[in-house]
C-alpha positions as CSV (number, residue, x, y, z in Angstrom):
1,M,15.8,92.9,-70.3
2,M,17.5,89.5,-70.7
3,R,19.1,89.9,-67.2
4,V,15.6,90.7,-65.7
5,A,14.1,87.6,-67.4
6,L,16.9,85.5,-66.0
7,I,16.4,86.7,-62.5
8,I,12.6,86.1,-62.7
9,L,13.3,82.6,-64.1
10,T,15.7,81.9,-61.2
11,V,13.2,83.1,-58.6
12,V,10.4,80.9,-60.1
13,A,12.7,77.9,-60.2
14,A,13.7,78.4,-56.6
15,A,10.1,78.8,-55.5
16,A,9.1,75.6,-57.3
17,L,11.9,73.6,-55.7
18,S,11.1,74.9,-52.2
19,A,7.5,73.8,-52.7
20,W,8.6,70.2,-53.5
21,P,8.4,68.4,-50.2
22,D,11.6,66.8,-48.8
23,R,9.4,64.2,-47.0
24,S,6.2,62.7,-48.0
25,G,3.3,61.9,-45.7
26,A,4.6,58.3,-45.6
27,Q,8.0,59.4,-44.5
28,N,6.5,61.6,-41.8
29,R,4.8,58.5,-40.5
30,D,8.4,57.1,-40.1
31,R,8.3,54.3,-42.8
32,F,6.4,51.9,-44.9
33,L,4.6,49.6,-42.5
34,H,4.1,46.0,-43.4
35,S,1.8,45.8,-40.4
36,S,-0.7,48.3,-41.8
37,P,-4.1,46.6,-42.5
38,A,-3.8,47.0,-46.3
39,H,-0.3,45.6,-46.5
40,K,-0.7,42.9,-43.8
41,K,-3.4,41.1,-45.8
42,K,-1.3,40.8,-48.9
43,D,0.9,37.8,-49.7
44,C,4.6,38.5,-49.5
45,N,5.1,37.4,-53.1
46,S,2.6,39.9,-54.4
47,C,5.3,42.6,-54.0
48,H,8.6,40.7,-53.3
49,L,9.5,38.7,-56.4
50,M,12.1,36.0,-55.9
51,P,14.7,36.3,-57.4
52,T,15.0,39.9,-58.4
53,A,16.5,40.9,-61.8
54,N,19.8,42.1,-60.4
55,S,20.3,39.6,-57.6
56,M,23.1,37.7,-59.3
57,A,25.1,41.0,-59.9
58,V,24.6,42.1,-56.3
59,R,24.7,38.9,-54.3
60,G,26.3,36.3,-56.7
61,F,23.4,34.0,-56.2
62,P,19.6,34.2,-56.8
63,D,18.2,36.4,-54.0
64,V,16.1,39.5,-53.2
65,A,18.4,42.4,-54.0
66,E,16.0,45.1,-55.0
67,F,13.1,47.0,-53.5
68,P,9.8,45.9,-54.9
69,G,9.4,47.5,-58.4
70,H,7.1,50.4,-59.2
71,A,4.5,47.9,-60.3
72,A,4.1,46.5,-56.8
73,C,3.2,49.9,-55.4
74,A,1.2,51.1,-58.4
75,S,-1.0,48.0,-58.3
76,C,-2.8,49.7,-55.3
77,H,-1.5,53.3,-55.4
78,G,-1.5,53.6,-59.2
79,G,-4.5,55.8,-59.8
80,K,-3.7,59.0,-61.6
81,E,-4.9,61.1,-58.7
82,Q,-2.4,59.2,-56.4
83,I,0.7,59.3,-58.6
84,T,2.0,62.6,-57.3
85,K,5.3,64.1,-56.1
86,N,4.4,62.7,-52.7
87,F,4.0,59.2,-54.1
88,C,7.6,59.4,-55.6
89,A,9.0,61.0,-52.5
90,A,7.9,58.1,-50.3
91,C,11.0,56.3,-51.5
92,H,13.1,58.9,-53.2
93,S,14.2,61.5,-50.7
94,S,15.7,64.3,-52.8
95,R,14.0,67.4,-54.3
96,M,14.6,65.6,-57.6
97,P,13.0,62.3,-56.9
98,A,13.3,60.9,-60.4
99,R,17.0,61.0,-60.1
100,A,17.5,60.4,-56.4
101,P,18.7,57.2,-54.8
102,R,16.1,55.2,-52.8
103,F,16.2,54.9,-49.1
104,P,18.7,52.3,-47.8
105,F,17.3,49.2,-46.3
106,P,17.2,48.3,-43.5
107,V,17.5,51.8,-41.9
108,R,19.6,51.3,-38.8
109,S,18.0,54.2,-36.9
110,R,14.5,52.8,-37.3
111,S,12.8,50.0,-35.5
112,H,12.3,46.6,-37.3
113,E,9.0,44.9,-38.0
114,F,10.2,41.4,-38.6
115,G,11.7,38.7,-36.5
116,T,13.5,35.6,-37.9
117,I,12.1,32.2,-37.3
118,F,15.0,29.8,-36.8
119,P,14.3,26.7,-34.7
120,H,17.7,25.3,-33.6
121,N,16.2,22.1,-32.5
122,I,14.8,21.2,-35.9
123,H,18.1,22.1,-37.6
124,Q,20.1,20.1,-35.1
125,D,17.9,17.1,-35.6
126,V,18.4,17.3,-39.4
127,I,22.2,17.7,-39.1
128,A,22.4,14.8,-36.6
129,K,20.8,12.4,-39.0
130,V,23.4,9.8,-40.2
131,V,22.8,8.5,-43.7
132,R,24.3,5.1,-43.9
133,N,25.0,3.3,-47.1
134,P,23.2,0.0,-47.4
135,D,25.2,-3.2,-46.9
136,V,26.6,-4.2,-50.3
137,A,29.1,-6.9,-49.1
138,V,29.7,-9.2,-46.2
139,G,33.1,-7.6,-45.3
140,H,33.9,-3.9,-44.9
141,F,37.0,-1.9,-44.4
142,V,37.1,0.0,-41.1
143,Q,39.4,2.9,-40.3
144,A,41.5,1.7,-37.4
145,S,43.1,4.9,-36.5
146,F,41.7,8.4,-35.9
147,S,45.1,10.0,-35.5
148,R,45.7,13.3,-37.2
149,P,48.4,16.0,-37.3
150,P,48.2,18.1,-34.1
151,D,47.4,21.3,-36.0
152,D,44.7,19.7,-38.1
153,L,41.6,20.5,-36.1
154,P,38.4,18.5,-36.7
155,K,35.6,20.0,-38.7
156,F,32.3,19.2,-37.1
157,N,29.2,18.9,-39.2
158,N,26.9,21.0,-37.0
159,C,26.8,24.6,-35.6
160,A,30.0,25.5,-37.5
161,L,28.1,25.2,-40.8
162,C,26.6,28.6,-40.0
163,H,28.6,30.0,-37.1
164,Q,32.1,30.8,-38.3
165,T,35.0,32.1,-36.3
166,A,34.6,35.9,-36.0
167,T,37.1,38.1,-37.8
168,K,35.9,41.4,-36.3
169,L,35.3,42.1,-32.6
170,S,31.7,43.2,-31.8
171,K,30.9,45.8,-29.2
172,L,30.8,43.9,-25.9
173,A,28.8,44.3,-22.7
174,A,28.5,42.2,-19.6
175,R,25.3,40.2,-19.3
176,V,24.4,41.5,-15.9
177,P,22.3,38.9,-13.9
178,A,18.7,40.1,-13.6
179,A,17.5,41.1,-10.1
180,L,20.9,40.7,-8.5
181,Q,22.9,43.4,-6.7
182,P,26.7,43.3,-7.0
183,M,28.7,42.6,-3.9
184,A,31.4,45.1,-4.8
185,T,32.4,47.8,-7.2
186,A,34.0,46.3,-10.2
187,S,37.8,46.2,-10.0
188,P,39.8,47.6,-13.0
189,D,39.7,44.9,-15.7
190,T,41.6,45.5,-19.0
191,F,40.8,42.1,-20.5
192,I,39.6,42.3,-24.1
193,P,39.0,39.1,-26.0
194,A,40.4,38.6,-29.5
195,A,37.8,38.5,-32.3
196,G,38.7,34.8,-32.8
197,F,37.4,34.0,-29.3
198,L,33.8,34.3,-30.6
199,K,31.6,32.9,-33.3
200,D,29.7,35.1,-35.7
201,N,26.0,35.0,-36.6
202,P,25.1,34.4,-40.3
203,S,23.5,37.4,-42.0
204,G,21.5,37.6,-45.2
205,H,20.1,34.7,-47.1
206,A,23.3,33.0,-48.3
207,S,23.8,30.5,-45.5
208,C,20.0,29.6,-45.5
209,F,19.7,29.3,-49.3
210,A,22.4,26.6,-49.3
211,C,19.6,24.3,-48.2
212,H,16.4,26.2,-48.5
213,Y,16.5,27.8,-52.0
214,T,14.4,25.2,-53.7
215,G,15.0,21.9,-51.9
216,I,14.0,22.0,-48.3
217,K,10.9,23.9,-47.2
218,P,10.4,26.7,-46.5
219,A,11.8,27.5,-49.9
220,A,13.2,30.8,-51.0
221,N,9.9,32.2,-52.4
222,N,8.1,31.6,-49.1
223,C,9.1,34.8,-47.2
224,A,6.7,34.1,-44.3
225,G,8.3,30.7,-43.7
226,C,11.3,32.5,-42.1
227,H,10.1,36.1,-41.4
228,S,7.2,36.9,-39.1
229,L,5.7,40.3,-38.1
230,T,6.5,41.1,-34.6
231,T,6.4,44.0,-32.1
232,A,8.6,46.8,-33.4
233,Y,12.1,46.6,-31.9
234,S,15.5,48.2,-32.4
235,P,18.2,45.6,-32.9
236,S,21.4,46.0,-30.9
237,A,24.9,45.6,-32.2
238,T,26.2,45.0,-28.6
239,L,27.1,41.4,-27.7
240,E,26.2,40.5,-24.1
241,R,27.8,37.5,-22.4
242,Y,28.5,36.2,-19.0
243,S,32.0,35.3,-19.9
244,F,34.3,36.8,-22.5
245,K,37.3,34.8,-21.5
246,F,36.1,31.6,-23.2
247,D,38.1,31.1,-26.4
248,H,36.3,28.9,-28.9
249,N,39.6,28.5,-30.8
250,S,41.8,27.3,-28.0
251,K,43.3,23.9,-28.5
252,S,41.3,22.3,-25.7
253,H,38.0,23.7,-26.9
254,A,38.4,23.6,-30.7
255,V,38.8,19.8,-30.7
256,R,35.3,19.4,-29.1
257,D,32.0,19.2,-30.9
258,C,29.9,22.3,-30.3
259,M,27.1,20.3,-28.8
260,T,29.4,19.0,-26.1
261,C,28.7,22.3,-24.3
262,H,25.8,23.9,-26.2
263,I,23.5,21.2,-25.1
264,R,20.4,23.4,-24.5
265,I,20.4,24.7,-28.0
266,A,19.7,21.2,-29.3
267,S,16.2,21.2,-27.8
268,N,15.4,24.9,-28.2
269,G,13.0,26.1,-30.9
270,D,13.1,29.9,-30.1
271,L,16.2,31.6,-28.7
272,K,14.1,34.5,-27.5
273,K,12.5,32.2,-24.9
274,L,15.9,30.9,-23.7
275,K,16.2,33.0,-20.6
276,D,19.5,31.8,-19.2
277,A,22.9,31.1,-20.7
278,D,22.9,28.5,-23.4
279,V,25.8,26.6,-21.8
280,P,25.2,25.1,-18.3
281,I,28.0,25.2,-15.7
282,L,28.3,21.4,-15.8
283,A,29.7,21.7,-19.3
284,C,32.6,23.8,-17.9
285,T,33.2,21.8,-14.7
286,S,33.3,18.5,-16.6
287,C,36.9,19.6,-17.6
288,H,37.9,22.5,-15.4
289,N,37.0,21.0,-12.0
290,H,39.8,18.5,-12.5
291,S,42.3,21.3,-11.8
292,D,40.0,22.8,-9.0
293,D,39.7,26.1,-10.9
294,L,36.2,26.6,-9.8
295,A,36.8,25.5,-6.2
296,K,39.7,28.0,-5.9
297,E,37.4,30.8,-6.9
298,L,34.6,29.8,-4.6
299,N,37.0,29.3,-1.7
300,A,38.5,32.8,-2.3
301,R,35.0,34.3,-2.3
302,A,34.0,32.5,0.9
303,A,37.2,33.6,2.6
304,S,36.7,37.2,1.7
305,T,33.1,37.3,3.0
306,D,34.0,35.4,6.2
307,A,36.7,37.9,6.9
308,K,34.2,40.7,6.2
309,Q,36.5,42.0,3.5
310,A,35.7,43.3,0.1
311,A,34.2,40.4,-1.9
312,F,36.6,38.5,-4.0
313,Q,35.8,39.1,-7.6
314,C,35.9,35.9,-9.7
315,N,38.1,36.3,-12.7
316,Y,39.1,32.9,-14.0
317,C,36.1,32.6,-16.3
318,H,34.6,36.1,-15.9
319,T,35.6,39.7,-16.1
320,T,35.1,41.6,-12.8
321,A,31.9,43.2,-14.3
322,I,30.3,39.8,-13.7
323,G,32.7,38.3,-11.1
324,R,31.5,40.8,-8.5
325,F,28.0,39.4,-8.3
326,P,26.8,36.7,-5.9
327,V,27.7,33.2,-6.8
328,P,24.7,31.5,-8.4
329,S,23.4,28.3,-6.9
330,S,24.3,26.4,-10.1
331,H,28.0,27.0,-9.3
332,E,27.9,25.5,-5.8
333,I,30.1,22.3,-5.6
334,K,28.2,19.5,-3.9
């Protein structure tokens, strides 16, 4: 009799668990949408409290390190008829939602709703400001020598505040020129840059909060000051460039201020609208034309096409994935 009761109890429990949905209606609609009419009209701070209770333990500085608490959802969805197993399963994905972990955020496989507002021109203007001490005496001491040990590279107070030398090589792809056809099939090219050739992008709030936590607006509790709803997009981890052979840490490059070459960034308020490379060719030829590097490449290309041979693939600056394309007008020596 006891064995029969145990079997019946097991069957009932299995049926109950099978009836509990793995996914809620919200999950079947892919995700919580900030852009839905009911959510879009709410102020960010009505759900996202800044800082969250566990931010110091997770981040080491005041931040948003938690999902909005139950109160944020229950303030609208808190009616007794709405608090159901589906309500819990919208964030808790197991058959035992009360004990299950929440969904990770962001979910890599899902499209993103927010773009980041970061005007480089405004930040560059702020960084470029020179605060001078008022005159306090008639005479002043002036440093007469700027000499330094050869291995002691200068530290510039600009882009390097946020963009550090990369320690891990990203997935790379050639930034193929739009609407151009290659002149030849790419020759084998085994060149792979070291991670230190590149600069990384800041991630998370840490680099921004150094200035914007409470002092400079937009402050930390103004989510919409930096984040804007945008057309859904899937971020790419692939880094596309015209040239992977440029080494930011080489001795000849590391001693130069970033803005010596990245002159377009200083006047750009939205990188998404910057269609071309952020470094014009003149920034390169100001140094490299002295040794006729560019001229040699252009002459080799011209000689190959004049002889009706396979087009010479430029490889001094570019990998052959890019060097096989027609020479752009910006590269012509006049």
